C-alpha positions as CSV (number, residue, x, y, z in Angstrom):
1,M,-34.7,50.5,-93.1
2,R,-31.5,52.1,-94.3
3,S,-31.6,54.6,-91.5
4,L,-32.2,51.9,-88.9
5,L,-29.2,49.8,-90.0
6,T,-26.9,52.7,-90.6
7,A,-27.7,54.2,-87.2
8,A,-26.9,50.9,-85.5
9,A,-23.7,50.4,-87.5
10,I,-22.3,53.9,-87.1
11,S,-22.9,53.8,-83.3
12,L,-21.3,50.4,-83.1
13,A,-18.3,51.4,-85.0
14,F,-17.9,54.6,-83.0
15,T,-17.8,53.0,-79.6
16,L,-16.0,49.8,-80.7
17,F,-13.1,51.6,-82.4
18,L,-12.9,55.0,-80.6
19,T,-13.3,53.8,-77.0
20,P,-9.4,53.3,-76.6
21,V,-9.0,57.0,-77.7
22,F,-11.4,58.1,-75.0
23,L,-9.7,56.0,-72.4
24,R,-6.4,57.7,-73.1
25,L,-8.1,61.0,-72.5
26,F,-9.8,59.7,-69.3
27,R,-6.5,58.6,-67.9
28,R,-4.9,61.9,-68.7
29,W,-7.8,63.7,-66.9
30,G,-7.6,61.4,-63.9
31,W,-11.1,59.9,-64.4
32,G,-10.3,56.7,-62.4
33,Q,-12.9,54.6,-60.5
34,V,-13.2,55.4,-56.8
35,I,-13.8,52.4,-54.6
36,R,-15.2,52.6,-51.1
37,T,-12.7,52.7,-48.3
38,P,-11.9,49.4,-46.5
39,E,-14.1,50.2,-43.5
40,D,-17.1,50.9,-45.8
41,I,-16.8,48.1,-48.3
42,H,-18.3,44.7,-47.7
43,N,-16.6,43.0,-50.7
44,P,-12.9,43.7,-50.6
45,S,-12.2,42.0,-53.9
46,H,-13.7,45.1,-55.6
47,G,-10.7,47.1,-54.4
48,A,-8.7,45.7,-57.4
49,K,-10.9,47.8,-59.7
50,R,-9.7,51.0,-58.2
51,G,-8.3,53.4,-60.9
52,T,-10.1,51.8,-63.8
53,P,-11.2,54.6,-66.2
54,T,-14.8,55.5,-65.4
55,M,-17.5,57.9,-66.8
56,G,-17.5,55.7,-69.9
57,G,-21.2,56.4,-70.4
58,T,-20.1,59.6,-72.1
59,I,-18.7,57.4,-74.9
60,F,-22.0,55.6,-75.8
61,I,-24.0,58.8,-75.3
62,V,-21.9,60.5,-78.0
63,G,-22.0,57.3,-80.1
64,T,-25.8,57.2,-80.0
65,I,-26.1,60.8,-81.0
66,V,-23.7,60.4,-83.9
67,G,-25.4,57.2,-85.1
68,Y,-28.9,58.6,-84.8
69,F,-28.2,61.7,-86.9
70,V,-26.0,60.0,-89.5
71,G,-28.6,57.2,-89.8
72,G,-31.4,59.6,-90.3
73,Y,-29.5,61.7,-92.8
74,T,-28.5,58.7,-95.0
75,G,-32.1,57.4,-95.1
76,N,-33.7,60.8,-95.6
77,N,-35.4,60.6,-92.2
78,P,-35.0,63.9,-90.5
79,P,-35.2,64.0,-86.7
80,T,-38.6,64.1,-85.1
81,I,-39.7,65.5,-81.8
82,S,-40.0,61.9,-80.4
83,G,-36.4,61.0,-81.3
84,L,-35.2,64.3,-79.8
85,L,-37.1,63.6,-76.6
86,V,-35.3,60.3,-76.2
87,L,-32.0,62.1,-76.6
88,W,-33.1,64.7,-74.1
89,M,-33.7,62.1,-71.5
90,M,-30.5,60.2,-72.3
91,I,-28.4,63.4,-72.2
92,G,-30.2,65.0,-69.3
93,F,-30.0,62.1,-67.0
94,G,-26.5,61.5,-68.2
95,V,-25.5,65.0,-67.1
96,V,-26.9,64.4,-63.6
97,G,-24.8,61.2,-63.4
98,F,-21.8,63.0,-64.8
99,I,-21.9,65.6,-62.0
100,D,-22.2,62.8,-59.5
101,D,-19.2,61.0,-61.0
102,Y,-17.1,64.1,-61.3
103,M,-17.6,64.9,-57.7
104,K,-16.4,61.4,-56.7
105,V,-13.4,61.6,-58.9
106,H,-12.5,65.1,-57.9
107,R,-12.8,64.4,-54.2
108,Q,-11.4,60.9,-54.5
109,R,-14.3,59.6,-52.4
110,S,-17.2,57.3,-53.2
111,L,-19.7,60.0,-52.2
112,G,-21.0,62.3,-54.9
113,L,-24.4,63.9,-55.0
114,T,-26.7,63.2,-52.1
115,G,-29.8,61.1,-52.9
116,W,-32.2,64.0,-52.9
117,R,-30.0,66.2,-55.0
118,K,-29.7,63.4,-57.5
119,I,-33.5,63.1,-57.6
120,L,-33.9,66.8,-57.9
121,G,-31.7,66.8,-61.0
122,Q,-33.7,63.9,-62.5
123,V,-36.9,65.8,-61.9
124,L,-35.5,68.9,-63.6
125,V,-34.9,66.7,-66.7
126,A,-38.2,64.7,-66.5
127,V,-40.6,67.7,-66.1
128,P,-39.7,69.5,-69.4
129,F,-39.8,66.1,-71.1
130,A,-43.4,65.5,-69.8
131,I,-44.6,68.9,-70.8
132,T,-43.0,68.8,-74.3
133,A,-44.2,65.2,-74.9
134,L,-47.9,66.3,-74.5
135,N,-47.5,69.0,-77.1
136,F,-46.3,69.1,-80.8
137,P,-49.2,67.1,-82.3
138,S,-48.7,65.5,-85.7
139,P,-51.0,66.4,-88.7
140,M,-53.1,63.5,-87.5
141,G,-53.3,65.0,-84.0
142,Q,-50.9,62.5,-82.3
143,T,-48.6,63.9,-79.6
144,P,-45.4,62.1,-78.6
145,A,-46.9,60.9,-75.3
146,S,-50.5,60.7,-74.1
147,P,-52.4,61.6,-71.0
148,Y,-53.3,58.0,-70.4
149,V,-51.6,55.2,-68.4
150,S,-50.6,52.6,-71.0
151,L,-49.9,48.8,-71.1
152,F,-49.7,47.7,-74.7
153,R,-51.3,50.9,-75.8
154,D,-53.3,53.6,-74.0
155,I,-55.8,52.4,-71.5
156,P,-58.9,54.5,-72.2
157,V,-60.3,54.4,-68.6
158,L,-57.1,55.6,-67.1
159,S,-57.0,59.1,-68.3
160,F,-55.3,61.8,-66.2
161,M,-57.3,64.6,-67.9
162,A,-60.6,63.0,-66.7
163,L,-59.8,64.6,-63.4
164,G,-59.7,68.1,-64.9
165,A,-57.1,70.1,-66.8
166,V,-55.0,71.3,-63.8
167,A,-55.2,68.1,-61.7
168,G,-54.7,66.0,-64.9
169,W,-51.5,67.9,-65.8
170,I,-50.1,67.6,-62.3
171,L,-50.8,63.9,-62.0
172,Y,-49.6,63.2,-65.6
173,T,-46.3,65.1,-64.8
174,L,-45.8,63.2,-61.6
175,W,-46.4,59.9,-63.4
176,I,-43.9,60.7,-66.1
177,T,-41.4,61.9,-63.5
178,F,-41.8,58.8,-61.4
179,I,-41.1,56.6,-64.5
180,G,-38.0,58.5,-65.3
181,V,-36.6,58.6,-61.8
182,A,-37.5,54.9,-61.1
183,F,-35.8,53.5,-64.2
184,S,-32.8,55.8,-63.9
185,N,-32.1,54.8,-60.3
186,G,-33.1,51.2,-61.1
187,V,-30.3,50.9,-63.7
188,N,-28.0,52.8,-61.4
189,V,-28.5,50.3,-58.6
190,S,-28.1,47.4,-61.1
191,D,-24.7,48.7,-62.3
192,G,-22.5,46.9,-59.8
193,L,-20.6,44.3,-61.8
194,D,-18.6,44.5,-65.1
195,G,-20.9,44.5,-68.1
196,L,-24.1,43.7,-66.2
197,A,-26.0,46.9,-66.9
198,A,-24.5,47.4,-70.4
199,G,-25.3,43.9,-71.5
200,A,-28.8,43.9,-70.1
201,S,-29.6,47.3,-71.7
202,I,-28.9,45.7,-75.2
203,F,-31.8,43.3,-74.6
204,V,-34.1,45.8,-73.1
205,V,-33.6,48.7,-75.6
206,G,-33.4,46.2,-78.4
207,A,-36.8,45.0,-77.5
208,Y,-38.1,48.5,-77.6
209,S,-36.6,49.0,-81.0
210,L,-38.6,46.0,-82.2
211,I,-41.7,47.2,-80.6
212,A,-41.4,50.7,-82.2
213,F,-40.7,49.1,-85.6
214,W,-43.7,46.9,-85.3
215,Q,-45.8,49.9,-84.4
216,F,-44.5,51.7,-87.5
217,N,-45.7,48.7,-89.6
218,Q,-49.1,48.7,-87.9
219,A,-49.6,52.5,-87.6
220,C,-52.9,54.2,-88.5
221,W,-51.6,55.9,-91.7
222,G,-55.1,56.1,-93.3
223,G,-56.6,58.2,-90.5
224,E,-60.4,58.5,-90.5
225,S,-60.7,56.7,-93.8
226,L,-59.8,53.4,-92.1
227,S,-62.5,51.1,-90.9
228,A,-63.2,50.9,-87.2
229,A,-61.8,47.3,-87.0
230,V,-58.5,48.5,-88.5
231,R,-58.3,51.5,-86.3
232,E,-58.8,49.2,-83.3
233,A,-55.7,47.2,-84.2
234,C,-53.3,49.9,-85.3
235,Y,-51.1,52.0,-83.0
236,Q,-51.3,55.7,-82.2
237,T,-47.6,56.2,-81.7
238,R,-46.5,59.6,-83.1
239,D,-43.1,58.7,-84.7
240,P,-42.6,55.0,-84.4
241,F,-39.9,54.7,-87.0
242,D,-37.8,57.4,-85.6
243,L,-38.1,55.8,-82.2
244,A,-36.8,52.6,-83.8
245,I,-33.9,54.5,-85.3
246,V,-32.8,56.2,-82.0
247,S,-33.1,52.9,-80.0
248,A,-31.2,51.0,-82.7
249,A,-28.4,53.6,-82.5
250,F,-28.3,53.2,-78.7
251,V,-28.2,49.4,-79.0
252,G,-25.3,49.7,-81.5
253,A,-23.4,52.0,-79.2
254,M,-23.9,49.7,-76.2
255,L,-22.7,46.7,-78.2
256,G,-19.5,48.5,-79.1
257,F,-19.1,49.7,-75.5
258,L,-19.7,46.2,-74.0
259,W,-16.6,45.0,-75.9
260,W,-14.6,47.1,-73.4
261,N,-16.9,46.9,-70.4
262,A,-17.4,43.1,-70.3
263,P,-15.5,41.3,-67.5
264,K,-12.8,42.2,-66.9
265,A,-13.8,45.7,-67.7
266,K,-11.3,48.2,-69.2
267,V,-13.8,51.0,-68.6
268,F,-16.8,51.6,-66.3
269,M,-19.8,53.5,-67.5
270,G,-20.3,55.3,-64.2
271,D,-23.5,57.0,-63.1
272,V,-23.4,59.1,-66.3
273,G,-23.9,55.8,-68.2
274,S,-26.4,54.0,-65.9
275,M,-28.6,57.1,-65.6
276,A,-28.5,57.6,-69.4
277,I,-29.6,54.0,-69.9
278,G,-32.5,54.6,-67.5
279,G,-33.5,57.8,-69.3
280,V,-33.6,55.9,-72.7
281,I,-35.8,53.1,-71.3
282,A,-38.1,55.6,-69.6
283,A,-38.5,57.7,-72.7
284,M,-39.1,54.6,-75.0
285,C,-41.8,53.1,-72.8
286,I,-43.6,56.5,-72.5
287,L,-43.4,57.4,-76.2
288,T,-44.3,53.9,-77.4
289,R,-47.2,53.9,-74.9
290,T,-46.1,50.8,-73.1
291,E,-45.4,52.1,-69.6
292,L,-46.7,49.2,-67.6
293,L,-45.3,46.7,-70.0
294,A,-41.8,48.1,-69.2
295,V,-41.9,46.5,-65.8
296,L,-41.6,43.2,-67.7
297,V,-39.5,44.2,-70.6
298,A,-37.0,46.0,-68.3
299,G,-37.6,43.6,-65.4
300,V,-33.9,43.0,-65.0
301,Y,-33.7,46.6,-63.7
302,V,-36.5,45.9,-61.2
303,I,-34.7,43.0,-59.5
304,A,-31.8,45.0,-58.0
305,P,-33.8,47.9,-56.5
306,G,-36.5,45.4,-55.5
307,S,-33.9,43.4,-53.5
308,V,-32.7,46.6,-51.8
309,I,-36.3,47.5,-50.8
310,L,-36.9,43.9,-49.5
311,Q,-33.6,44.0,-47.5
312,R,-34.6,47.2,-45.8
313,L,-38.2,46.1,-45.1
314,Y,-37.0,42.8,-43.7
315,F,-34.3,44.5,-41.6
316,K,-36.9,46.8,-40.0
317,L,-39.6,44.1,-39.5
318,T,-37.2,41.6,-37.9
319,R,-35.3,44.3,-35.9
320,G,-31.9,43.8,-37.4
321,K,-31.9,40.6,-39.3
322,R,-30.9,40.5,-43.0
323,L,-32.7,38.8,-45.9
324,F,-29.6,39.0,-48.1
325,L,-25.9,38.9,-47.1
326,M,-25.6,42.1,-49.0
327,S,-27.9,44.1,-51.3
328,P,-28.5,44.5,-54.2
329,L,-29.0,40.9,-55.2
330,H,-25.9,40.6,-57.4
331,H,-23.6,41.4,-54.4
332,H,-25.5,38.8,-52.3
333,L,-24.6,36.2,-54.9
334,E,-21.0,37.4,-54.9
335,M,-20.9,36.9,-51.1
336,R,-22.3,33.4,-51.6
337,G,-19.3,32.6,-53.7
338,W,-20.6,33.0,-57.3
339,S,-18.0,34.3,-59.7
340,E,-18.6,37.7,-61.2
341,I,-18.8,36.4,-64.8
342,T,-21.4,33.8,-63.8
343,I,-23.6,36.4,-62.2
344,V,-23.3,38.8,-65.1
345,V,-24.0,36.2,-67.8
346,R,-27.0,34.8,-65.9
347,M,-28.4,38.3,-65.4
348,W,-28.0,38.8,-69.2
349,I,-30.0,35.6,-69.7
350,I,-32.7,36.8,-67.3
351,A,-32.8,40.2,-69.1
352,G,-33.2,38.4,-72.5
353,M,-36.0,36.2,-71.3
354,L,-37.9,39.1,-69.7
355,A,-37.5,41.2,-72.9
356,I,-38.7,38.3,-75.1
357,A,-41.6,37.7,-72.8
358,G,-42.6,41.4,-73.0
359,I,-42.4,41.3,-76.8
360,G,-44.4,38.1,-76.9
361,L,-47.2,39.6,-74.8
362,F,-47.2,42.7,-76.9
363,Y,-47.6,40.6,-80.1
364,V,-50.3,38.4,-78.5
365,E,-52.3,41.6,-77.6
366,W,-52.1,42.6,-81.3
367,L,-53.3,39.2,-82.4
368,T,-56.4,39.5,-80.2
369,R,-57.4,42.7,-82.0
370,T,-57.0,41.4,-85.6
């Protein structure tokens, strides 16, 4: 418990008190937000945000790393492969976003990496994660991830390896890559208003910290000596406590960052931040073996890309008509006259309700097995 609390506290202090220092550096380096040109933008009020320091995701990425390692050291909990895999996804996707942000800032245009180049970068991060996560078994034979599709835990009938070793590895890698790319881009699309993505991530990753900690308390520590009934109820997560530590560090870092990112934002997280958030969520749902449950827990990050998909489908089916005034949904609400702070707070409320609903279903599933 000491590691958990220390990790969160150190990360919080890091981003809360050191963000002004980073902002001075960002201004010196010219890392200012680039807003679309008037002929491209559909909401001219966003032009007032031009020049606000961006790429602030680098701040909470570093804060998470510092909090995680300091927390583990103080509680005598050395890093595990699972915790390092979460950091890999956070840093890796963050690097892809950083390149995209830097290209925008350097060119002073709102166009960075093309869509396919961005996806290629995400794939190059997700594939090594997938391969590594199915190796490094614990003394009890548990690997960080599993070759099953999971809901509250592995679903035995949905095994990729049942199709054969080669086909199983290919489909498993595609599945893990899809999760990473989907959540990374989902958060990226949702990051359109001050504090929206940052505040929502606190609820989502906080929920995963609770899930991981509960799995730690209900883990199968006795191995084969446990009765069949007990083994049925406990969880097979490889390093649940370390997953709780790294996610707590991330939540602490996001809380401190939100102080400066909440409306009216003093700093934007940029693609480096939104993609890093998506990487953490993807890694946590894969390593806690709750991949399908993530659609509910992180449902707030499904709403924005979902609205974009609906907009495009409706546009094609109706030959030019629009379902929303502008997509994603939060920009539609802006066009309807909602204030930015109203939209952001209500999206936080939705994020909290969905995360709580996911935790509730997770707990109910455990009750049915005990």
